[in-house]
N, C-alpha and C positions, 0 to 999 in steps of 0.2 A: 277022270280026270282029262287024255288026250279030248277028249270031244271039248272040252274047256280051253284047254293048250289051242284047238286049233279055232277053236272061235276068234280066242285074240288076236292071234294071227292074222287071219282073214281079215278082220277088223281092221286093224294097225293095216296091215298090207294097205286096202283099200283106201283108207283115210291118208296113207305118206301118195299115192302114186296121186289123189284127188289135190296132194299139193300142185304135185310136178305138171299134171294137165294145163293150167292156166298162169303159169306163173307174169307177171307185169313186165311191162318195160319201160326202163324210167325215160324220161322225154327232159331230151332239152329245154331248161327254161327260158327264160327272155334273159337281153345282158343286163348284163348288174349297172354300167355307167358308161356306154355308148360317147367316143372322139367323137367327138365332131368332124371332125378333118380337116384338112386347111384352110386357116382362114384366110380370105382372098387380101393380098397385098401386103401382106406378114412380111415382117420384116425382122430379123435376128440381130444377135448385137454384133459387133466387128471388134473384137480385142487388139487394144495397140501392140505385143508380143505376139508373141510365138505361141501354138495351145502347150498344153499341160502336157507332161509325159508321165502315160500311167501302163502302170501294170496290177491286173487284178489274180483272181483266181490263184490265190498262193500258200502253199499249208504253211503248218508253221508244227513245234513242238505240240501244241496242244491239241491236233491230230496228227491225222497221221505224215507232216515234213518231215525233213532232217534236218531243220535247223532251229532256232529260240530268232523271238525280235528281233537284237543287237544284230545277228550274222546275218538275214534276211533284208533289212535299213541298210547295213554297209554292201551289199552284194545290189542291191538297187541303187546305191550313191555313185557306185562305179559307171553304170551304165547311164545315169541324169536323168534317174528315176525320179520325177514331182508327185506323182502320185500310187502309192505303195496301197493294193485289199489284197486282205487276208479273204481267204475262201475253205473255212474250215468246212470238217466231216461236223453236221449238226449229230446227229446219232448213227453210227456208222455199226449196227446190227441186223445179220440176217438170220431170221428165228421161224424156223420151222414151226408150225402149231398147228393144230387141229383145230378147224371151221367151225364154228362161226364166233371161238374166241381163241383166236391165236395168241394173242396176248397173253393168255392166263395158265394154256395148255401148251408147252412145245419147247423146244430148247433152242437157242441162243449160239449162234457163232458171232464174237462179239471185236468190231475193233477199234484203234486209240479213236475219239471223237470228243465233242464239246461234251460230250455228256457222260462221258468216263472221264475224262480231265479236269471235268466242274466250271461252268460257264465265270462263275465268280474269277476264279483266278486268268479265266480268259479276260473278261473287263478288265482286273485290277493290274496286268500284266500289259494292256494295251492302254489306259490309264497311266503308265508311267510311262511306257513306251513313247506318247505323244508331248508329254512335259518335257520330255529330254532329245527329241528331237525335232521342237517346231517348226527347222526347215521345211522338211516333209508329209505331205499329207496320207497321216492313215487313216481307213477307213477297215471296218469287220466285213463281212459276211459266213455264206456257209453256200458248197455244196452238197446237194442233198437229196436221199430219193423216198420222190413224193409215195412211193408204193412202188408195191412186188406183187406176184400170186405166185404160186407153186401147183405143179399138177406132177400126174405119175404117180409110181409106188415108188418109196425107200427101196435101196438096192437090189433095183430095179431098172427103173425109164423117170427119175425121180428129174424136176426139169426145175429150174428156180428163173422168172418171166419178170423182165423189168427191172430187176435190182439197178442196171446199169443205166439206166435213164435218169440222168441227174439233171435237176434244176438249179440257177446260181439266183440267189438272194444277199442283196448288197444296202448296206448302211445302216444296219443292228447297231445301238447305241447304248444296247440295256439288255440283263438276259429273258424278261420278257416276254420278248420280241423273238426271242429261239424258241421260249417254254411255249408261246400261241403255233408254232408249226406246227403241223398233221405228222410231219416227219418226224418230229423231237417225239414225241407222242408212240409212233410205229401204227398210226391213227388207221392205213391204207392198206393193212397187210391182211393179205387171202392164201390159206393150206388149202393144200389140198383137194378137193372137194371130193372124189371117189374117195378116198381112201377114208376122208373126216367123214361120211359117208357111213361107210361098211365100219368104221370105228363104232359109231353112235350104235347105228342097227345093234351089231357082234353084243354091244356092251348091255341093250336093253333086252336088245332077247335073251339073253345069257336069264339076266337079275327075273325078266315076266318067268322063266321055264322054272329057277328057282324059287320063286313066289307061288305057282302053282300047284307045284310039287307038294309044298307046306300047306293047299287048299287057303291061300291067300287071293283067292278070284275080287274082293274089291280092290286090293291095295296092287292087283292085278290091272283090272279095269284104272286106276284111278295112276297108276303108270304109263299106261298105254295112252290113257288121254295128253298125259304131262309131254311125252316127249313129241306126238302131233302138234302141239299147238309149240313146245320148244323151235322146230324144222321147220313149223310156217312160221315164225318169224326170224328167221334165219333165210328161208326161201323167197319170201315175198319180201325184203328189204331191199330199197328200190338200191341198183348199182353206183356205186358212188365213182367218180371220176377223179380220180389219186392226183393228178398233175391239175385238173382243174380247181380243184379244193387246195391245195398245197397255194397256187399261183397269187387263189383269191386271198387265202389269207397273209400270205407275203403283203401282197397290195396296203390288206387291212394294216400291217403294220407299218406299211406306207415304205416298205423298200423299191426297192428295183429290183426287176426279174431276168432273167435272161436262161433260154437252152444251153444247156454243156452240149459238145459233141453231138450236134444231131446228126453226120453223116457218116457216121465211122461205123466201118466191117467188124472194130477188134472185142464186140458184145457177145459175141455167137461163137463158142467155144467151149471145150470140155473144162467142167470144174473140178476142186478138190473134194475130195471122198465119192466121186464118180457120176456130181451132179451134173446135169448138163447148165450152162448158162444160154440162156435166151433174149439177147437182146439186140434184136436186129435196127437200123437204122430207123430214126422217128421223127425224119423230115417232111412228113406231112401230119404231126402234131406241132408244127411250127409255122407251118405254111398254108393248110388248110384245119381250123384250128375247129373241134366239135361243139367251145364257146365260145364266138370269137367277142364274146363280154368277157371269159375271164381268160384274154390273153397273156402271150410272156410280154414282155417291152421289148426284149432283142434277143437274139440266136448269134451263136459263138462262129461266125463264118473263119476267123481266122483260130487254129487248136493240132493240137499235140499229130492231128489223123491226118488227112484229105478229102473232100468233095468237094462235087458239082455243082454247091447251092448258088453259090456264085459267079457261076460263067455268064457270058450275057445269054442273056434271052432264056435262063433258067429261071427255080425257083424259086428268087427271090425277086427278082425283077418283073414272072408273072405274079408273085403277088399284089407288090408295090403299084401294079399297074391299075388291080383288082382293087385298092384301099382309090385310090385313084376313081376311079370308077362307080365305089360308094360299096362296092361291098365287103368292106371288111370296118370295125369303126373309129380302127389304129394303126399304125403302121406299126411294123418290127426291125427293128434295127439291129444293126453287124458292131458283134466288139470281138476283139480275141480274147481269151480263153486258156492259158498255159497250159491248170493243169500241173503245175508246176511245184512238187514236192523235194528235190533237194538239185544242189548243183552238181551236171554232170550226172546227173542221173536220168538213164533211158539217151543219152546226149542232147539234153535241154540244160539250158542255164538259165538265167530270173531274166527276163526280158528280152528273151528269141520271139514272146510274143505280146505285143504292146501297142498302145492308141495313145493318139492326138487328140484331146479333149481342147475342147475350147469350151470355158468358162464365162461367164457377162462379166466381164471388166478382167480376166485374168484371174478372179478370184481364187482363191488356193482350202474353202472350206469346203467339208465332207459334202454340205447340203447345197451349197455350187455345182464342186461335181454331178450328184444326183441327178441335178435340176437341168445340168448339159448331157448326161444320158436318155438323161426323158426327153429331152430336145431333138436325138439323133446328132449331138453335134461332134464329132468325131469319126475317127476313120484308124486302123485297124490294120496291123504290121505281126508281120513273121520275117526275124531275120537274122542272119548267125550271130554269131557268137560275142566277132568279132565288130560289129556296124551298129551304126547307132541312129540310121538315119529316121529322119522323121520329115512332115511340113509345114513348113515354114508359111506359107500359106496357102488355102486354096477357098477359094470364094466366087462365087459368079452373079454376075451385074444387071441389073436390070437394062429396059431405054432408057432410064428418067436419073442412073447413078446409084441405083438402091442396091445395098449389096448385101447374099448370103451370105449364109456358110452352112456347112453340110450338116442337113434334116429344114432348113430355110423353107417354108413353102414363100412361093413371089409369083406378084400376080405381073406379067412381062407383056411384052409389046412383041415381034415377032422374032424381035433380034436380040443376043443376049454373050456376055460376054462372058468367056470363064477366063479364071486365075489361076497358079497353083505353082510353088515351087517347093526346092525340098531343100534343107540343112543335115548337117551332122554334127551333135551334141549331146557325148562328149566326141572327139576324134576317132574315128574309130582306125581300122587298119588297109590296108589296103585291098582294094578292088574295084567295081567297076564304079563311076562317077554319074554314066550314062543309062538311062531304064525307055522300052521301049512303053508307054505307058497305052490305056484306052479310053476313051470318050463313049461313054454306052449311055444311049438316049433310045428310053424305050424298047430296048428288049438287044437291042441291034449296037451293033461299033457303028460309031460314025466317022470315028477318025484314031489313030494310032500314032500322034507325033510322038518325039523324045522331052524325054524328064531327068532334067540333073540338077548336081549341086551346081552344073555353070550354063546350066539352059533350062531355066522358068518357064512354063508354058504360059500363052497369054493368047487365047485364039476367041475367034466369033462362029455363035450355032446361028442358022435360022431357023426357026419353029413355025410348023404349020399353026393355026386355030388349033385348042383343047388341052386335055390337060399328058403334061410330059416327067417322064422319072426320067434325071441327068445326072452320071455319076461318072467318077474317075477311078480308076484301078491300074495295080501294078500287077499283071499276071506275071507268075511265077518266073523268076529270073536270077540268077548267080544264085535261090537258096533266099532270096528274097521276094515279098510278096508285101500286095498293099491293098483293101478295099475302104474307098471311103462311101458313108452314109452321102443318100443320094441327096439332090434340090429337087421337090418338088412344084413346078411350073406347074401357071394358067395361064394360058394364051387365049385373050378376046377372039369369038370367031365375028 
């Protein structure tokens, strides 16, 4: 009997070792749909009024926020918000499971999310709020966990990776769009590999020994073959890029997709029950995408933490210049995402992270807002709770009198004219009225003019032939910061 057990064991071990010897590596496929790049001479809309004030990534009691819709709408009205975009967790479950079936075998720690509070209740509440408040554009979205993985051993060195790598998907109108997101199904989570492998080997080995003791050799061999097939289907399965899969699914649902807090360092820390949380900054996922055809539309340039992505000559400038050179199929735009949960919580107030959004002809429909976001027609703000600064105007004019808004592509002569003006609506508290702006051209600060409520900016820039990325920003001053999306300019040689 011992010889039979040894023979089955060595057969089983040899087959498993052969699986590890040549695991395939999944290659990145070709792009799904490439953006053609900025068309020469394209012109943008120039609305006759100030841009809309928008606040996105706001949590309500439908997930882990403190306030219901009515309270949030009242808070938004106090800050002069025109567009309020909810960003609920679609599913906020941390599940420790056994690979390759962690969805079936495991333990879950659940947090409030749409999956728990109910999709129908959320969309019914949204419809009621839209009817009750037609003066405000209300939009729906999620802040989702595309996927995460575990490593280590429970109660020893268990580590949760990438659970705080979040992506915002905006433009939801029906429950089916949420259900189509892989994050809602926990489709791309992975259990601890070594622990899972040890479990299956120990379980199968125990059953194998029991069968051999009972002289069930045929069943033992069948069990060994079944386990090898099971491990083969697991180990040879192509590795899924959870981020790319989420972005692809969200785009298929017609959603606007933005990376949330990509440069934060708060994702690396001790977690509950001795678990180590390991989500380092994921700037590389934003600015060096593994699958350029499955890129997000935007990234949070302004959020509750700080990073250097928008510094002149930094990651964003380099990406946009590479885009203009044809390295990427589309640009990535800057947004403000506050991750708002409750008024005064962690020192945050609704409206502190806001955007100015230029829609076509000032339209206030969700579709018009989404179109403007996709075109980069916005500027992101970080404000203190008692200030409501916004851009009254921001445009770039070519030599023929054609004006473009942020995000616009322009074919210009050697000289362009830049204009910017500030306003405050509703009136804010005491504080500075002028700021030192920066005009960034191709990653370099070309000028540092004054820009204020009583000091509009109007200046000319001389550009050499070639492709240029021109943007306006207010670096952090008096707890105020602004990052506008760039103008994309081509000057014929």
